[in-house]
Structure formats: structure tokens, C-alpha cells
Backbone as a chain_set.jsonl record, in Angstrom:
{"seq": "XXXXXXXXXXXXXXXXXXXXXXXXXXXXXXXXXXXXXXXXXXXXXXXXXXXXXXXXXXXXXXXXXXXXXXXXXXXXXXXXXXXXXXXXXXXXXXXXXXXXXXXXXXXXXXXXXXXXXXXXXXXXXXXXXXXXXXXXXXXXXXXXXXXXXXXXXXXXXXXXXXXXXXXXXXXXXXXXXXXXXXXXXXXXXXXXXXXXXXXXXXXXX", "coords": {"N": [[-69.444, 25.532, 2.565], [-72.288, 25.942, 0.61], [-75.444, 27.508, 1.364], [-77.677, 26.483, 0.006], [-76.763, 23.963, -0.711], [-76.447, 22.775, 1.77], [-79.126, 22.782, 2.638], [-80.238, 21.014, 0.823], [-78.926, 18.686, 1.589], [-79.934, 18.491, 4.17], [-82.634, 17.928, 3.664], [-82.315, 15.432, 2.45], [-81.264, 14.016, 4.626], [-83.444, 14.053, 6.384], [-85.334, 12.528, 4.968], [-84.013, 10.082, 4.911], [-83.887, 9.49, 7.657], [-86.594, 9.283, 8.48], [-87.443, 7.068, 7.161], [-88.559, 3.83, 7.782], [-86.651, 1.492, 9.641], [-84.055, -0.661, 11.085], [-83.065, 1.023, 13.139], [-85.254, 2.669, 13.795], [-87.021, 0.675, 14.626], [-85.671, -0.261, 16.869], [-85.693, 2.05, 18.519], [-88.462, 2.401, 18.928], [-89.175, -0.048, 20.084], [-87.688, -0.087, 22.516], [-88.643, 2.281, 23.655], [-91.339, 1.644, 23.984], [-91.198, -0.529, 25.703], [-89.557, 0.248, 27.885], [-89.789, 2.964, 28.27], [-89.443, 6.509, 27.477], [-87.092, 7.894, 28.411], [-85.265, 5.821, 28.871], [-85.055, 4.927, 26.274], [-83.553, 6.922, 25.134], [-80.943, 6.218, 25.666], [-80.434, 4.069, 23.939], [-80.812, 5.437, 21.553], [-78.698, 7.193, 21.693], [-76.623, 5.361, 21.289], [-77.193, 4.626, 18.652], [-76.588, 7.025, 17.346], [-73.883, 7.315, 17.924], [-72.834, 5.191, 16.461], [-73.55, 6.072, 13.927], [-71.917, 8.323, 13.674], [-69.417, 7.074, 13.667], [-69.633, 5.601, 11.302], [-69.869, 7.696, 9.433], [-67.372, 8.827, 9.818], [-65.781, 6.745, 8.852], [-66.504, 6.791, 6.164], [-65.604, 9.374, 5.404], [-62.933, 9.019, 5.823], [-62.228, 7.489, 3.745], [-62.478, 4.761, 3.797], [-64.953, 3.81, 3.259], [-65.135, 3.644, 0.514], [-63.483, 1.496, 0.072], [-64.978, -0.569, 1.213], [-67.108, -0.536, -0.526], [-65.857, -1.413, -2.809], [-64.917, -3.937, -2.204], [-66.237, -7.014, -2.398], [-66.178, -9.224, -0.707], [-65.627, -8.123, 1.863], [-67.918, -6.58, 2.187], [-69.948, -8.558, 2.143], [-69.301, -10.065, 4.416], [-69.654, -8.161, 6.497], [-72.346, -7.661, 6.044], [-73.657, -10.093, 6.652], [-72.918, -10.424, 9.289], [-74.219, -8.232, 10.451], [-76.891, -8.876, 9.752], [-77.169, -11.277, 11.133], [-76.949, -10.366, 13.764], [-79.258, -8.784, 14.023], [-81.25, -10.734, 13.664], [-80.686, -12.308, 15.889], [-81.296, -10.463, 17.928], [-84.034, -10.285, 17.442], [-84.912, -12.903, 18.03], [-84.268, -13.036, 20.739], [-85.966, -11.054, 21.684], [-88.448, -12.151, 21.009], [-88.486, -14.391, 22.655], [-88.408, -13.279, 25.131], [-89.341, -13.08, 28.506], [-92.458, -11.956, 29.414], [-93.22, -9.033, 31.314], [-95.418, -7.308, 33.346], [-95.895, -3.834, 33.003], [-94.399, -1.697, 35.287], [-93.679, 1.08, 36.993], [-91.959, 1.125, 39.158], [-90.452, -1.064, 38.977], [-87.483, -3.068, 38.452], [-87.163, -3.653, 35.834], [-87.495, -1.382, 34.401], [-85.113, -0.128, 34.426], [-83.003, -0.799, 32.499], [-79.929, -2.332, 31.306], [-77.243, -1.962, 28.938], [-78.432, -0.781, 26.695], [-77.343, 1.322, 25.202], [-75.186, 0.051, 23.939], [-76.602, -1.811, 22.441], [-78.002, -0.15, 20.617], [-75.758, 0.942, 19.343], [-74.59, -1.319, 18.071], [-76.659, -2.137, 16.384], [-76.76, -0.16, 14.352], [-74.067, -0.069, 13.599], [-73.381, -2.523, 12.5], [-74.463, -2.561, 10.014], [-73.69, -2.622, 6.849], [-74.799, -1.588, 4.596], [-75.612, 0.972, 5.201], [-73.174, 2.354, 5.374], [-72.244, 2.132, 2.746], [-74.287, 3.484, 1.44], [-74.013, 6.08, 2.509], [-71.464, 6.61, 1.597], [-71.938, 6.907, -1.071], [-73.683, 9.038, -1.056], [-72.792, 11.349, 0.513], [-70.411, 12.519, -0.758], [-71.473, 14.062, -2.816], [-72.25, 16.4, -1.686], [-70.05, 17.719, -0.87], [-67.77, 20.331, -1.082], [-64.917, 20.575, -2.86], [-63.201, 22.727, -2.809], [-63.287, 23.896, -0.378], [-62.842, 23.737, 3.255], [-62.379, 20.434, 4.2], [-62.708, 19.097, 6.639], [-64.317, 20.839, 8.126], [-66.662, 20.746, 6.646], [-67.232, 18.064, 6.986], [-67.84, 18.057, 9.724], [-70.128, 19.678, 9.696], [-71.938, 18.206, 8.074], [-72.061, 15.821, 9.545], [-73.072, 16.704, 12.034], [-75.54, 17.631, 11.166], [-76.804, 15.292, 10.101], [-76.804, 13.552, 12.347], [-78.19, 15.126, 14.179], [-80.732, 15.386, 12.975], [-81.45, 12.675, 12.823], [-81.492, 11.993, 15.526], [-83.655, 13.544, 16.466], [-85.784, 12.423, 14.979], [-85.691, 9.675, 15.723], [-86.14, 10.02, 18.437], [-88.718, 10.969, 18.326], [-90.066, 8.687, 17.376], [-89.592, 6.983, 19.583], [-90.819, 8.419, 21.658], [-93.477, 8.462, 20.816], [-94.021, 5.726, 20.901], [-93.683, 5.288, 23.636], [-95.902, 6.517, 24.674], [-97.832, 4.683, 24.37], [-97.622, 2.924, 26.397], [-99.414, 2.858, 28.499], [-101.417, 1.183, 27.749], [-100.347, -1.254, 28.021], [-100.404, -2.933, 30.357], [-100.708, -5.507, 31.145], [-99.791, -9.008, 31.103], [-100.397, -10.415, 28.772], [-100.605, -8.461, 26.782], [-97.985, -7.477, 26.82], [-96.583, -9.732, 25.967], [-97.533, -9.904, 23.366], [-96.461, -7.552, 22.209], [-93.758, -8.132, 22.465], [-93.526, -10.298, 20.699], [-94.245, -9.036, 18.335], [-92.221, -7.017, 17.885], [-90.047, -8.705, 17.951], [-90.499, -10.178, 15.617], [-90.242, -8.073, 13.791], [-87.499, -7.374, 14.007], [-86.285, -9.802, 13.213], [-87.295, -9.963, 10.616], [-86.095, -7.649, 9.537], [-83.433, -8.441, 9.678], [-83.381, -10.638, 7.915], [-84.079, -9.316, 5.566], [-81.873, -7.605, 5.274], [-79.881, -9.527, 4.878], [-80.486, -10.47, 2.384], [-80.151, -8.429, 0.616], [-78.367, -6.453, -1.829], [-75.443, -4.477, -2.705], [-76.225, -2.623, -4.539]], "CA": [[-70.632, 24.871, 2.014], [-73.357, 26.878, 0.314], [-76.695, 27.251, 2.095], [-78.534, 25.623, -0.816], [-76.224, 22.603, -0.617], [-76.788, 22.257, 3.099], [-80.562, 22.531, 2.688], [-80.473, 19.79, 0.06], [-78.484, 17.581, 2.446], [-80.89, 18.416, 5.274], [-83.803, 17.216, 3.152], [-81.93, 14.026, 2.28], [-81.126, 13.434, 5.965], [-84.794, 13.861, 6.925], [-85.938, 11.403, 4.264], [-83.329, 8.866, 5.366], [-84.218, 9.223, 9.06], [-87.998, 8.899, 8.677], [-87.673, 5.757, 6.542], [-88.498, 2.783, 8.81], [-85.517, 0.585, 9.567], [-83.669, -1.226, 12.384], [-82.94, 2.074, 14.152], [-86.605, 3.042, 14.217], [-87.573, -0.459, 15.377], [-85.009, -0.257, 18.181], [-86.204, 3.186, 19.295], [-89.847, 2.146, 19.309], [-89.216, -1.201, 20.982], [-87.196, 0.317, 23.835], [-89.58, 3.272, 24.185], [-92.565, 0.963, 24.398], [-90.936, -1.452, 26.812], [-88.879, 0.837, 29.043], [-90.058, 4.391, 28.398], [-88.691, 7.433, 26.62], [-85.757, 8.203, 28.936], [-84.408, 4.676, 28.609], [-84.837, 4.864, 24.826], [-82.509, 7.875, 24.773], [-79.654, 5.524, 25.705], [-80.312, 3.342, 22.675], [-80.675, 6.435, 20.497], [-77.304, 7.643, 21.779], [-75.816, 4.346, 20.623], [-77.436, 4.75, 17.209], [-75.869, 8.202, 16.843], [-72.446, 7.03, 18.001], [-72.541, 4.352, 15.304], [-73.668, 6.915, 12.742], [-70.695, 9.133, 13.607], [-68.331, 6.183, 13.265], [-69.825, 5.303, 9.882], [-69.517, 8.896, 8.681], [-65.923, 8.935, 9.892], [-65.236, 5.737, 7.932], [-66.723, 7.286, 4.803], [-64.729, 10.505, 5.142], [-61.549, 8.545, 5.827], [-61.992, 6.77, 2.499], [-62.661, 3.323, 3.941], [-66.233, 3.452, 2.668], [-64.878, 3.25, -0.87], [-62.929, 0.14, 0.123], [-66.088, -1.481, 1.463], [-67.887, -0.597, -1.757], [-65.104, -2.145, -3.831], [-64.649, -5.32, -1.776], [-67.442, -7.827, -2.232], [-66.003, -10.089, 0.472], [-65.798, -7.32, 3.076], [-69.319, -6.204, 2.286], [-70.747, -9.733, 2.484], [-69.023, -10.418, 5.815], [-70.347, -7.192, 7.333], [-73.788, -7.806, 5.85], [-74.177, -11.254, 7.376], [-72.751, -10.152, 10.722], [-75.326, -7.355, 10.813], [-78.145, -9.629, 9.656], [-77.189, -12.239, 12.241], [-77.212, -9.656, 15.016], [-80.668, -8.401, 14.043], [-82.039, -11.952, 13.89], [-80.469, -12.679, 17.292], [-82.116, -9.545, 18.719], [-85.426, -10.668, 17.264], [-85.172, -14.147, 18.775], [-84.251, -12.691, 22.16], [-87.188, -10.303, 21.961], [-89.562, -13.092, 20.901], [-88.448, -15.319, 23.793], [-88.357, -12.517, 26.387], [-90.439, -13.329, 29.436], [-93.191, -10.697, 29.592], [-93.441, -8.477, 32.652], [-96.352, -6.18, 33.327], [-95.178, -2.588, 33.229], [-94.49, -1.155, 36.646], [-92.659, 2.123, 37.039], [-91.033, 0.895, 40.263], [-89.778, -2.336, 38.744], [-86.122, -2.98, 37.928], [-87.195, -3.806, 34.39], [-87.482, -0.046, 33.827], [-83.755, 0.387, 34.485], [-82.227, -1.807, 31.775], [-78.543, -2.059, 30.974], [-76.834, -2.39, 27.614], [-79.216, -0.199, 25.606], [-76.433, 2.096, 24.349], [-74.459, -0.916, 23.121], [-77.551, -2.381, 21.488], [-78.172, 0.832, 19.555], [-74.491, 1.049, 18.623], [-74.398, -2.481, 17.207], [-77.707, -2.176, 15.359], [-76.34, 0.671, 13.225], [-72.676, -0.294, 13.209], [-73.245, -3.768, 11.729], [-75.23, -2.426, 8.775], [-72.789, -2.082, 5.835], [-75.593, -0.866, 3.599], [-75.612, 2.378, 5.604], [-71.882, 2.931, 5.0], [-72.215, 2.237, 1.287], [-75.225, 4.54, 1.067], [-73.421, 7.368, 2.85], [-70.31, 6.813, 0.719], [-72.461, 7.358, -2.356], [-74.461, 10.263, -0.877], [-72.12, 12.521, 1.068], [-69.497, 13.257, -1.641], [-72.218, 14.976, -3.667], [-72.48, 17.65, -0.955], [-68.756, 18.227, -0.443], [-67.114, 21.289, -1.972], [-63.478, 20.31, -2.733], [-62.437, 23.973, -2.66], [-63.427, 24.371, 0.998], [-62.31, 22.86, 4.294], [-63.023, 19.127, 4.236], [-63.084, 18.74, 8.015], [-65.451, 21.677, 8.525], [-67.834, 20.193, 5.977], [-67.509, 16.8, 7.671], [-68.509, 18.382, 10.978], [-71.461, 20.198, 9.393], [-72.778, 17.103, 7.605], [-72.249, 14.88, 10.649], [-73.983, 17.321, 12.997], [-76.869, 17.685, 10.55], [-77.386, 13.954, 10.011], [-77.047, 13.03, 13.699], [-79.238, 15.931, 14.792], [-82.009, 14.991, 12.38], [-81.753, 11.295, 13.208], [-81.841, 12.0, 16.95], [-85.015, 14.065, 16.596], [-86.741, 11.465, 14.421], [-85.722, 8.49, 16.582], [-86.788, 10.431, 19.683], [-90.151, 11.013, 18.035], [-90.541, 7.302, 17.361], [-89.565, 6.457, 20.948], [-91.821, 9.126, 22.459], [-94.775, 7.967, 20.377], [-94.184, 4.371, 21.432], [-93.813, 5.341, 25.098], [-97.263, 6.945, 25.001], [-98.705, 3.503, 24.295], [-97.339, 2.043, 27.533], [-100.573, 2.779, 29.399], [-102.26, 0.069, 27.321], [-99.583, -2.494, 28.143], [-100.286, -3.191, 31.783], [-100.943, -6.919, 31.45], [-98.787, -9.889, 30.513], [-100.777, -10.805, 27.425], [-100.237, -7.357, 25.9], [-96.533, -7.436, 26.746], [-96.154, -10.847, 25.126], [-97.867, -9.555, 21.986], [-95.504, -6.583, 21.697], [-92.481, -8.839, 22.33], [-93.591, -11.076, 19.466], [-94.296, -8.11, 17.198], [-90.907, -6.449, 17.626], [-89.174, -9.819, 17.614], [-90.705, -10.431, 14.197], [-89.701, -6.943, 13.034], [-86.051, -7.502, 13.971], [-85.945, -10.954, 12.377], [-87.579, -9.557, 9.245], [-85.057, -6.714, 9.108], [-82.211, -9.22, 9.472], [-83.544, -11.41, 6.674], [-84.042, -8.361, 4.467], [-80.484, -7.178, 5.115], [-79.095, -10.649, 4.342], [-80.85, -10.742, 0.981], [-79.951, -7.237, -0.212], [-77.061, -6.252, -2.439], [-74.953, -3.114, -2.543], [-76.841, -1.753, -5.545]], "C": [[-71.75, 25.9, 1.83], [-74.63, 26.49, 1.05], [-77.606, 26.304, 1.31], [-78.079, 24.17, -0.762], [-76.591, 21.971, 0.714], [-78.276, 21.936, 3.205], [-80.925, 21.257, 1.922], [-80.062, 18.567, 0.89], [-79.44, 17.389, 3.615], [-82.138, 17.644, 4.849], [-83.507, 15.733, 2.979], [-81.834, 13.327, 3.635], [-82.484, 13.16, 6.595], [-85.451, 12.646, 6.287], [-85.326, 10.078, 4.704], [-83.8, 8.498, 6.773], [-85.64, 8.708, 9.23], [-88.32, 7.556, 8.028], [-87.539, 4.674, 7.612], [-87.324, 1.835, 8.576], [-85.191, 0.04, 10.943], [-83.548, -0.185, 13.491], [-84.287, 2.499, 14.694], [-87.233, 1.932, 15.044], [-86.974, -0.527, 16.775], [-85.568, 0.845, 19.067], [-87.615, 2.927, 19.8], [-89.947, 0.992, 20.307], [-88.799, -0.822, 22.4], [-88.143, 1.338, 24.462], [-90.846, 2.639, 24.701], [-92.34, 0.114, 25.634], [-90.443, -0.753, 28.069], [-89.131, 2.327, 29.229], [-89.088, 5.245, 27.609], [-87.27, 7.674, 27.117], [-84.785, 7.058, 28.704], [-84.083, 4.579, 27.121], [-83.746, 5.825, 24.384], [-81.124, 7.232, 24.807], [-79.414, 4.779, 24.399], [-80.112, 4.31, 21.516], [-79.263, 7.015, 20.501], [-76.369, 6.66, 21.103], [-75.97, 4.394, 19.116], [-76.624, 5.903, 16.625], [-74.362, 7.996, 16.897], [-72.018, 6.179, 16.808], [-72.588, 5.162, 14.017], [-72.429, 7.788, 12.568], [-69.502, 8.299, 13.161], [-68.422, 5.877, 11.775], [-69.468, 6.501, 9.01], [-68.007, 9.109, 8.68], [-65.238, 7.959, 8.943], [-65.357, 6.22, 6.489], [-65.75, 8.42, 4.48], [-63.26, 10.105, 5.146], [-61.212, 7.759, 4.561], [-62.202, 5.276, 2.587], [-63.997, 2.866, 3.37], [-66.071, 3.004, 1.227], [-64.312, 1.839, -0.938], [-64.041, -0.883, 0.33], [-66.947, -1.628, 0.217], [-67.192, -1.469, -2.801], [-64.919, -3.611, -3.483], [-65.94, -6.073, -1.527], [-67.357, -8.669, -0.978], [-66.24, -9.323, 1.76], [-67.252, -6.945, 3.269], [-70.175, -7.385, 2.733], [-70.545, -10.141, 3.944], [-69.782, -9.477, 6.749], [-71.861, -7.363, 7.245], [-74.34, -8.959, 6.687], [-73.966, -11.132, 8.88], [-73.91, -9.283, 11.209], [-76.662, -8.069, 10.803], [-78.276, -10.612, 10.81], [-77.501, -11.571, 13.568], [-78.672, -9.254, 15.124], [-81.565, -9.608, 14.296], [-81.905, -12.397, 15.339], [-81.289, -11.781, 18.218], [-83.588, -9.943, 18.649], [-85.791, -11.913, 18.053], [-85.212, -13.869, 20.269], [-85.527, -11.955, 22.556], [-88.399, -11.23, 21.957], [-89.653, -13.975, 22.144], [-88.468, -14.603, 25.136], [-89.582, -12.795, 27.244], [-91.171, -12.021, 29.706], [-93.336, -10.319, 31.06], [-94.429, -7.33, 32.521], [-95.594, -4.914, 33.677], [-95.462, -2.037, 34.615], [-93.357, -0.166, 36.809], [-91.659, 1.925, 38.172], [-90.217, -0.37, 40.055], [-88.386, -2.113, 38.188], [-86.088, -3.12, 36.43], [-87.161, -2.463, 33.687], [-86.11, 0.608, 33.923], [-82.822, -0.599, 33.795], [-80.798, -1.364, 31.523], [-78.288, -2.486, 29.527], [-77.592, -1.773, 26.453], [-78.335, 0.625, 24.655], [-75.696, 1.154, 23.401], [-75.368, -1.535, 22.069], [-77.757, -1.428, 20.311], [-76.926, 0.966, 18.694], [-74.336, -0.089, 17.62], [-75.439, -2.567, 16.104], [-77.287, -1.366, 14.14], [-74.968, 0.293, 12.7], [-72.517, -1.527, 12.329], [-74.072, -3.743, 10.449], [-74.338, -1.806, 7.694], [-73.523, -1.29, 4.767], [-75.592, 0.632, 3.903], [-74.307, 3.056, 5.192], [-71.814, 3.145, 3.498], [-73.12, 3.374, 0.813], [-74.614, 5.907, 1.34], [-72.203, 7.672, 1.974], [-70.743, 7.305, -0.655], [-73.133, 8.729, -2.243], [-73.607, 11.473, -0.524], [-71.15, 13.236, 0.113], [-70.199, 14.27, -2.539], [-72.415, 16.352, -3.008], [-71.173, 18.278, -0.463], [-68.179, 19.156, -1.514], [-65.603, 21.102, -1.826], [-62.638, 21.561, -2.526], [-62.481, 24.512, -1.23], [-62.916, 23.326, 1.993], [-63.093, 21.545, 4.379], [-63.525, 18.784, 5.642], [-64.263, 19.569, 8.512], [-66.74, 21.14, 7.896], [-68.229, 18.849, 6.586], [-68.274, 17.052, 8.962], [-69.94, 18.86, 10.732], [-72.4, 19.068, 8.978], [-73.067, 16.102, 8.724], [-73.238, 15.417, 11.671], [-75.403, 17.352, 12.45], [-77.53, 16.315, 10.561], [-77.715, 13.4, 11.395], [-78.158, 13.819, 14.397], [-80.62, 15.542, 14.286], [-82.406, 13.597, 12.85], [-82.15, 11.211, 14.681], [-83.276, 12.484, 17.158], [-86.053, 13.054, 16.106], [-86.847, 10.218, 15.304], [-86.376, 8.804, 17.927], [-88.298, 10.505, 19.494], [-90.77, 9.628, 18.011], [-90.646, 6.753, 18.785], [-90.64, 7.105, 21.812], [-93.227, 8.657, 22.104], [-95.041, 6.58, 20.955], [-94.393, 4.388, 22.944], [-95.203, 5.762, 25.537], [-98.245, 5.769, 24.995], [-98.551, 2.585, 25.507], [-98.549, 1.869, 28.453], [-101.488, 1.612, 29.029], [-101.563, -1.277, 27.461], [-99.336, -2.825, 29.611], [-100.567, -4.65, 32.145], [-99.979, -7.774, 30.645], [-99.121, -10.27, 29.077], [-100.382, -9.722, 26.417], [-98.723, -7.266, 25.729], [-96.0, -8.555, 25.861], [-96.398, -10.545, 23.659], [-96.855, -8.562, 21.414], [-94.114, -7.193, 21.571], [-92.432, -9.61, 21.02], [-93.563, -10.162, 18.24], [-92.91, -7.581, 16.873], [-89.871, -7.531, 17.353], [-89.268, -10.139, 16.134], [-90.136, -9.323, 13.324], [-88.184, -7.054, 12.907], [-85.605, -8.67, 13.093], [-86.172, -10.615, 10.908], [-86.53, -8.608, 8.699], [-83.745, -7.437, 8.846], [-82.265, -10.017, 8.191], [-83.447, -10.49, 5.46], [-82.62, -7.888, 4.199], [-79.65, -8.275, 4.462], [-79.346, -10.884, 2.86], [-80.652, -9.547, 0.071], [-78.531, -7.214, -0.769], [-76.635, -4.805, -2.236], [-75.638, -2.147, -3.477], [-78.237, -1.316, -5.149]], "O": [[-72.11, 26.625, 2.758], [-74.874, 25.316, 1.328], [-78.234, 25.421, 1.895], [-78.901, 23.254, -0.767], [-76.986, 20.807, 0.788], [-78.648, 20.925, 3.799], [-81.816, 20.513, 2.332], [-80.753, 17.548, 0.896], [-79.726, 16.258, 4.008], [-82.636, 16.802, 5.597], [-84.331, 14.882, 3.313], [-82.269, 12.185, 3.781], [-82.66, 12.144, 7.268], [-86.055, 11.827, 6.979], [-86.028, 9.078, 4.851], [-84.081, 7.332, 7.051], [-85.879, 7.801, 10.027], [-89.362, 6.966, 8.316], [-86.511, 4.603, 8.284], [-87.05, 1.434, 7.445], [-85.957, 0.249, 11.883], [-83.882, -0.459, 14.644], [-84.454, 2.671, 15.901], [-87.9, 2.2, 16.044], [-87.673, -0.814, 17.746], [-85.882, 0.607, 20.233], [-87.928, 3.199, 20.959], [-90.719, 1.058, 21.263], [-89.467, -1.185, 23.368], [-88.418, 1.276, 25.66], [-91.373, 3.045, 25.737], [-93.199, 0.048, 26.513], [-90.843, -1.1, 29.18], [-88.728, 2.897, 30.243], [-88.053, 4.773, 27.137], [-86.333, 7.661, 26.319], [-83.62, 7.285, 28.38], [-82.975, 4.195, 26.747], [-83.081, 5.586, 23.376], [-80.229, 7.644, 24.069], [-78.328, 4.849, 23.823], [-79.334, 4.036, 20.602], [-78.698, 7.295, 19.444], [-75.427, 7.063, 20.42], [-74.997, 4.223, 18.382], [-76.043, 5.78, 15.546], [-73.641, 8.455, 16.01], [-70.966, 6.418, 16.215], [-71.767, 4.965, 13.121], [-71.946, 7.973, 11.451], [-68.675, 8.757, 12.373], [-67.413, 5.89, 11.069], [-68.836, 6.344, 7.965], [-67.43, 9.518, 7.673], [-64.241, 8.297, 8.305], [-64.427, 6.075, 5.695], [-65.14, 8.43, 3.411], [-62.431, 10.781, 4.536], [-60.055, 7.407, 4.33], [-62.118, 4.579, 1.576], [-64.169, 1.694, 3.035], [-66.771, 2.103, 0.764], [-64.606, 1.08, -1.861], [-64.045, -1.939, -0.302], [-67.456, -2.712, -0.067], [-67.844, -2.171, -3.575], [-64.78, -4.445, -4.378], [-66.652, -5.802, -0.56], [-68.346, -8.82, -0.26], [-66.954, -9.79, 2.647], [-67.765, -6.987, 4.387], [-71.032, -7.236, 3.604], [-71.498, -10.516, 4.627], [-70.464, -9.921, 7.673], [-72.57, -7.228, 8.242], [-75.367, -8.816, 7.351], [-74.747, -11.676, 9.661], [-74.509, -9.559, 12.248], [-77.473, -7.905, 11.714], [-79.349, -10.765, 11.393], [-78.222, -12.125, 14.398], [-79.268, -9.368, 16.195], [-82.53, -9.518, 15.055], [-82.885, -12.815, 15.956], [-81.902, -12.26, 19.173], [-84.296, -9.94, 19.657], [-86.853, -11.974, 18.673], [-86.069, -14.387, 20.985], [-86.096, -12.199, 23.621], [-89.279, -11.106, 22.809], [-90.745, -14.273, 22.628], [-88.538, -15.255, 26.178], [-90.716, -12.749, 26.765], [-90.559, -11.066, 30.184], [-93.547, -11.17, 31.925], [-94.269, -6.47, 31.655], [-94.737, -4.928, 34.561], [-96.61, -1.931, 35.046], [-92.188, -0.55, 36.765], [-90.586, 2.527, 38.134], [-89.374, -0.704, 40.887], [-88.124, -1.104, 37.534], [-85.098, -2.751, 35.799], [-86.833, -2.396, 32.503], [-85.951, 1.769, 33.547], [-81.944, -1.173, 34.438], [-80.493, -0.171, 31.527], [-79.041, -3.284, 28.969], [-77.412, -2.208, 25.315], [-78.557, 0.624, 23.444], [-75.592, 1.425, 22.205], [-74.948, -1.756, 20.933], [-77.697, -1.84, 19.152], [-77.014, 1.089, 17.472], [-73.994, 0.141, 16.46], [-75.135, -3.023, 15.001], [-77.439, -1.831, 13.011], [-74.729, 0.331, 11.493], [-71.612, -1.575, 11.496], [-74.35, -4.791, 9.867], [-74.234, -0.581, 7.623], [-72.941, -0.425, 4.112], [-75.574, 1.46, 2.992], [-74.318, 4.192, 4.717], [-71.383, 4.199, 3.029], [-72.766, 4.128, -0.094], [-74.688, 6.799, 0.494], [-71.935, 8.828, 1.647], [-70.007, 8.031, -1.323], [-73.156, 9.494, -3.207], [-73.69, 12.507, -1.186], [-71.068, 14.463, 0.162], [-69.578, 15.239, -2.977], [-72.709, 17.337, -3.684], [-71.196, 19.26, 0.279], [-68.113, 18.806, -2.692], [-65.049, 21.434, -0.778], [-61.482, 21.467, -2.112], [-61.788, 25.477, -0.909], [-62.604, 22.193, 1.627], [-64.304, 21.542, 4.601], [-64.622, 18.25, 5.809], [-65.117, 19.06, 9.238], [-67.782, 21.09, 8.55], [-69.414, 18.531, 6.69], [-69.24, 16.352, 9.266], [-70.856, 18.493, 11.468], [-73.525, 18.979, 9.47], [-74.184, 15.597, 8.836], [-74.129, 14.699, 12.125], [-76.361, 17.125, 13.189], [-78.68, 16.181, 10.979], [-78.793, 12.839, 11.594], [-78.97, 13.244, 15.122], [-81.56, 15.387, 15.066], [-83.553, 13.363, 13.23], [-83.043, 10.444, 15.042], [-84.024, 11.897, 17.94], [-87.083, 12.857, 16.75], [-87.948, 9.755, 15.602], [-87.078, 7.966, 18.493], [-89.063, 10.149, 20.391], [-91.854, 9.41, 18.552], [-91.648, 6.14, 19.152], [-91.297, 6.43, 22.605], [-94.068, 8.475, 22.984], [-96.138, 6.294, 21.436], [-95.179, 3.604, 23.476], [-95.645, 5.418, 26.634], [-99.343, 5.857, 25.544], [-99.263, 1.589, 25.631], [-98.683, 0.838, 29.113], [-102.237, 1.109, 29.867], [-102.107, -2.312, 27.074], [-98.192, -2.974, 30.043], [-100.653, -4.989, 33.326], [-99.421, -7.331, 29.641], [-98.22, -10.432, 28.253], [-99.887, -10.027, 25.332], [-98.233, -7.009, 24.629], [-95.065, -8.344, 25.088], [-95.578, -10.882, 22.804], [-96.432, -8.704, 20.266], [-93.361, -6.821, 20.672], [-91.424, -9.584, 20.313], [-92.933, -10.482, 17.231], [-92.459, -7.675, 15.731], [-88.919, -7.303, 16.607], [-88.252, -10.347, 15.469], [-89.608, -9.589, 12.244], [-87.637, -6.853, 11.823], [-84.656, -8.542, 12.319], [-85.346, -10.939, 10.056], [-86.114, -8.73, 7.547], [-83.022, -7.099, 7.909], [-81.282, -10.064, 7.452], [-82.819, -10.83, 4.458], [-82.202, -7.781, 3.046], [-78.816, -7.999, 3.6], [-78.497, -11.441, 2.164], [-80.947, -9.624, -1.122], [-77.626, -7.865, -0.248], [-77.376, -4.005, -1.665], [-75.629, -0.943, -3.22], [-78.888, -0.581, -5.892]]}, "num_chains": 1, "name": "protein.A"}
């Protein structure tokens, strides 16, 4: 892969990562509620899903998803339903004042949450199936290029999501009362529901 090609892909990966979406909402929500270190678990799940999606694209299954309207619609509504469910759970979550010694700061299931948020988004697979072939040189090793593109995209996304989570975690000092916690639960609950509705109403084009 030529350096110019990689730099073009790097720019595309940065633009994709900084665009607000379910991954950014997850990173910020967990960072704000549980702190930066806990958010890293969710971010790890996001990256694991991204690697799986890239693997699907490179294996050729992304083209199948693009061609099959039924498969795309099923995945789309599963993903939308999961985001709406997350939003409802967040909206109904009983607020707890932040306390660094509380068990609420040691949550479980954050990796799985991040994994499912990205994995149930077929739009991401279709987008990558349309994007990544443009940066592949058929005359060179396919697997080496897969590793380079995957490492680049996951590395960029990890840095950006970590930035979102770190920024959100800095706001925790202002969330020491139940009223503030309830407000942030409602805000992120609405964000997740909105993202689910948006996903359900989008097409592959």
C-alpha cells in the first residue's frame, strides 16, 4: 500500500470517527456516569465489533449484505431496537449521586454493550464495504493491507472515542447530586432512542 493511499484512508478514518454516532454516545455516557477507566471497557467492545465488521467486509460477506434487502432490513431493525432499548433503560435508570467508593463505579457488561452497539449497525458494514475496496491494491498482499487498514481504523477510533469519554469524565465533578444525574440519564436516554429511530428510518444509500 502506497503512503499516499494510506494517508487518504487515515483522513477518511478520522472523519468517520469524529462524526457523532452511537459509539460516541456510548463513550460519553459511560465516561460521564462511571469515569474514563470504565469507559475503556465499552470502547474495547466498540473496537472488537469494528474488527468483526472489517473482517466481514474483507471476507466478502459485506457485499452479500449490500445485495440482500431482507438481510439488511433485519440487521437494521435489530440494531435500532437495541439502541432504543438502551435509551429506555438509560431513561429509567435510578439516579445515584457519584461516589468514587460506590459499587456503581464498577459496572459490568460495558464491553458487551459497546460490542453490540457497533455490531448491530448494518449501515457501518455497508459503508465499509463501499469505502475500503478503494484503498486496496490488488497487486499486493490482501491480508497485509487488511491488517494495515484495520489497525488504522481501530487506532483512530480508539483515540477519538477515548477523547469523548475523557471529556465527559471531566464533567463528573458537576454531577454530585441526584437531580443532575437524572438529567444526564434522560439526555443520553433520548440520544440513544433518537439514534435508534434514525437507524430504523435510514436506507442503504
